[in-house]
N, C-alpha and C positions, 0 to 999 in steps of 0.2 A: 369981462376981465376974470371973473371967477371961473368961468368955464375953461378959459385958456390955462389957468393955473392948475386945474384939476387934470387936464390932459397931460401937462408936462410932468406932474407927479406920478401919474399912472405909468407914463413911459419910463421914468427912472426906476420905478418898482419892478416893472417887467424885465428891464435890462439887468437889474441886480439878481433877480431870480434865475434868469438864463445863465448869468455868469457863475452863480452858485452851483447850478446843475452841471455846468461844464467842469467846474473844479472838482466836483465829486467823482465824475467819470474819470477824470485824469488821475486821481489818487488810486482808483481800483486798478487801472492798467499798470501802474507802477508796482503794486503788490504782486500781480501775476507775473510780471517780468522778473522780479527777484526770485520767485519760486522756480521759474524755468531756468534760471542760470545755474542751479545745483543739479548736476547730472546724476542719474541712477546707475548703479553697478551691481551685477550679479556676482555674489561671492560664495565661497565654500570654506568651511572651517578645516584647519589642519588637525586631523585626528589619527589615532593609532588603529591599525588594521592589519590584515593579512593579504599578501600577494602571492599567487601561485603561478608558476610557469610550467605548463604541461605540453606533452607531445602526443599526438594521435597517430597510431600505427595499425596496420593490418597484419595479423600474425596467422600462423598455421600450426595446428596441433600435430605432434609427432609422437609415436610410441616412445616410452622411456628407453626400451631396449627392443631390438628385433634381431633374431638369430635364426639361421638355418640349422636344424637339428640333423646331424649326420650319425651314421653308425660307426662304431669304433672298429668293428670287424666286418669282413665280407660275408655275405650269406643271402639266403632267400627269405623273404618276409613270410613267416608262418601266419601271423595275425597282426592286424593293425586296428587299433581300438578307437581312433579319433578321426574327426573330419573337420572341415573348415567351419569356424564359428564356435567350436567347442571350447569351453573354459577348462583349463587343467591346473593342477596343483603341482608344486615342486616335488619331484620324486615319483610322480604318477607314471605308470608304464604306458608308453604310447604305442609301441610295437614290439613284437618278438620275432627274432630271426632264427632260422634253422641252419646250423653249421655242423654237418656230420663229422667232418675231419677234426673239428675242435673237440668234440666229445671223445674221440679216440685219443687225442693228445692228452686230454685231462685224465683219462683212465691210465695212460702210460705214466704220467707224472705221479699219480697216486701209487702205482706199483713201485716206481723207483724210490719214492719216499719211504715206503714200507721196507724195501730191501736195504736202504741206507740205515734205517733204524735197527734192522737185524744185524747189520755189519757192526754197528756200534756196540751191540750186546756181545757179539763174538769177540771184538777187540777188548772189551772190558774184562771178559773171562780170561783172555790171554794175558792181560796185565796181572790179574789176580794169580794165575798159575805161575807166571814168571817171578812174581814177588815171593810166592811161597817157596819155589825152588831156590831162589837166591837167599832167602832167610836160612834154609836148611844148610846149604853149602857154606854160607858165611859163618854159621855157628860151628860147623865142623872145623873150619880153618882157625877160628878163634881158640877152640879147645886144643888143637894140635900146637898152636903157637904158645899157649899158656903152659902146656906140658913140656915143651922143649925149653922154655925159659926156666921152669922149675928144676928140670934135670937135663942139663946140657948133654947132648949126644944120644939121648933116649930116642929122639925122632930124627930120622935121616933128613938131611937138608933137601934132598930131591923130593921127598914126600911133602915137605913144607912148601916147596915151590909149586908142586902140582896142585896142592890145596888152594894156594893163593891164586893160581891161574884160573882154577874153576870158579873161585869167588868173583874175580873180576869179570869172567865171561858171563856168569849168571846176572851180574849187575848190568852188563851191557844188554842182555836180553830183556831185562825189565825196561830199560830206556827205549829199546826198539818197540816193545809192546805198547808203551805209552805213546810213542810217535804214531804207531798204527792207529791207536784209539783217536788221537787228535785228527789224523787224516780222515778217519771214518766220520767223525763229528762234522768236519768241514764239508765233506761230501754230502752229508745229510742236510746241512744248511743250504747247499746248492740245490739239492733235490727239493727242499722245502720252498725255496725261492721260485724255482721253476714251476712247482705245483701252484703256488700263489699266482704267478703270472698267468698261467693258462686258466686258472680258476677265475681270475679277474676278466680275462678275455671271454670266458664262457658267460660271466655275468653281464658282459656288454651285449650279449645277444638279446637282453631286455633293454630296449631303448627307453630312457626315462626323461621326463621334462626337467630341465635344469633350473626352471623358475616358474612362478605363477604367471599365467598369461592366457592368451587366446590363440587358437590355431587359425592363422589367416591364409594358409595354403597347404595343400597336401600334394606331394609329388609322386608317391608310389602307392601301389595297391598290393593286395595279397598275391604272393607268388613272384613278385618282382625281385630281380637280382640287384642287390645293393653292394656297392664297392665301399671298402673301408675309407673313411674320410680322414686318413692320417698322412697322406702323401700329397705334397704340393704340385707334383707333376701329373696328377691324374684328375680328370674332371668327374669327381665322385658326385653321385646324385643324392641330394638331401632327402630325408623322409618327409619332414614337414617344416614349415616356417612358423616360428612362435613369436608372438608379439606381447610384450608387457604393456597392456593397455589399461590396467587399473591405475597406473600413474603415467601421466602424459607430460611431454615437454611442449610448451607454447613458445615457438621461436619467433622473434621479432627482429627485423632488419633496421637497426637504429642508424640514422644518417650521420655522416661525419661531423656535422656541426653540433650534434647533441651528445657525442661520445663522452665529452669531458664531464657531463652531469650524471652519467650512468654509474651506479654503485650497487653493491649487494644490499638487499633490503629495501630498495626503492619501491614505493607503492605503485601498483598497477591496477587500474579498473578494466575488467574484461567483460565484453558483451558478445555473446554467441547468438546471433540472430536465428540460426537454424533450429535451435532448441529453446529459444526465448529464455535464455538464462544469463544472469549477470552476477558477478562475484568480484571480490578483491583478491589480489595476488601480490607476491613479492618477487623481485629480481633475485635469482639464486646463483646465476653464473653468466659470464659473457666471455667472448673469445679473446678480448684485448688485442684484436687484430682486424684490420679493415680488409674487406674484399675489394681488390683492385678494380674489378669490373663494375661493381655497383656502388662503391664508396660507402658501404654500410658495414656495421659490426653486428654479428649474430648475438642476440641476447635471449636468455631462456628463463621461463617461469615454470615451476613444477605445479601441476594441477592434479589433485586427487580425482579419480574417476572409478571408484569401486563399483558403482552401479552401471558402468559402461554407457552412460547417457551421452557422453561425448565420443565421437568417432575420429580416429586419426585421419588427418587430411582435411578436417573442417577448418574454416576460417573464423577468425575472431577479430572484432574491432576493439582496440585497447587504447587506454590513455595512461601514459607514464608521467608521474610527477617528477619533473626535473629539478625544480628549485621551489622552495617555500620559505618566505620570510614572514614571521609572525610578530605582532605587537611592534610594528615599525610605524614611523610617521608617514602619512600618505596624503596626497592631494590629487585632485582630478588632473588627468593628462592635459585637458584644455587650458589649464592655468599656466602651462610652460611657455616661456619665450626663449627661443633658441637663436643664438647669434654665433655661428661658427662652433667653437668648442665651449662657449660660455652659455650657461642656462640660468635664466632669472625668472622672477615672478613679480607681479604687482601686489603689494600688501596694503590693506586698508587698516590704518592704526586706530588707536582709541579715540582720536580726535576726528575720525572720519576723513583723514587725508591719505592720499596715495603715496606709497613709497615703493621704489624698485629695489629688490634684493637679489643678489647672486646666490644660487644654491647649488648643492652637489646632489645628484640623484643616484638611485640604485636600481633595483629590479623594477621593470615597468610591465604592467599588465595591460588589459584592454582598455580599462577606464581609469585606473589609479596608477600612481607612480610613487616609489619610495623616495623619501627625502632624508639624506644622510646628514646634511648640515645646512644652516642658513635660515631655518624656520623653527618655531617652537609650537608645541601643542596649544591649540586655541587661537592661533593667528588666523586671519581671514585673507584669502587670496582671491583676486578677480579671475573669473573663469571664462571670460569671453570679451571680444572687442577691445583688447588691450591697447590698440593703437588710438583709441578714442580718449585715453586718459593720460594725463601728464603728472609726473612726480610733484607733490605739494598741493595738488588740486583736491578740493573738498568734494566728496561724493556721498550720495544717499545709498545705503546698502540694501540689497535684496538677497537674503541668505537662502541658498538651495541645500537640500539634504543630499548626502552621499552615502553609498554603501561602505561598510568597513571590510569587505572581502571582495577580491577580484581574482579571476582566473584567466590567464592568457593561454589559449589552446592553439598549438602550432600543428599544422598538418605535416605528414611525412614528406621530406624533401624540401620543406619551406625553410626560410631563414628567420633567425631571431630578430 
């Protein structure tokens, strides 16, 4: 009887232990299930940063000015002092022409000018002589008139009339002499102008550089006949081609969709692979007109090239800063939910619950987008898998770091 009671008690004890163990395991599974019911979400903070929209273009260097240097007069080249590649300064003599007939014209004008000066002297002496004669005759007439007035009948009227006539005649000779002097002076001015004209033409036999630059081509040699480059109906041969290469124009074909962002002073980063050189430049001018064939607008940057390290015709890779928004609210592009014209994000609030908010965006870069309204600095937005979360749902957050600067680089011909 005792043995049976012991067996029954042992069985009850074992059953109780098994039940306790099962109960403990059941409680552990419940705790794990509750933890699994709270989903995890990757979030990013709304911060202030900078977004830059830039455009990459290939450009070509051009001389600031290129001119063909012509002779002003026709003649034979006596000397030519420059050749291709030579650097010249403004006013430097490039070539000297020989024009024999021009020398003769110059001597003729010099002689004519001297003759006109002598004619002026002669006319001046004639005026002096005429004025002296007029003074003497006029004084005689005055004395006769005064005597006749003092003693009427003393001087015959005929004598008075003759004296008056001589007085008027001498006065007319004075006026004529003065007119002759004026004509001589005008003739002298004409001779002087002609002498200066021929003298200037003679000076043009020395062909000088109109600007600082580099001789990039030479068309004529010593002894060549050069026609004056003053007539549009003759194909006059230039002497040299001169390029202002110490200052270059970097020309960029800006596509139509980027024209609205181009303005004077826009920053341009320039890379010249041929000479391993990089530098910053500024937009200084643009045509404000589209090329109908290429749908581009020519835009120029001035580049100093005093050491001539850059050669006209070289290509450069450039990046133009079209738009730049600094200190604006930004979020990762992955946080956006687009539904037609409406853009929204999922925000995790202070109680770790999901909220959906409509926002208005601005400039968009490669990784960041500007937020104009709908969010505040310090808010947290979900950056992935937004379809897995419902508004009001509690989530555990995993904060990811983001950059505060983003640059969106567009290639030429691309779309924004």
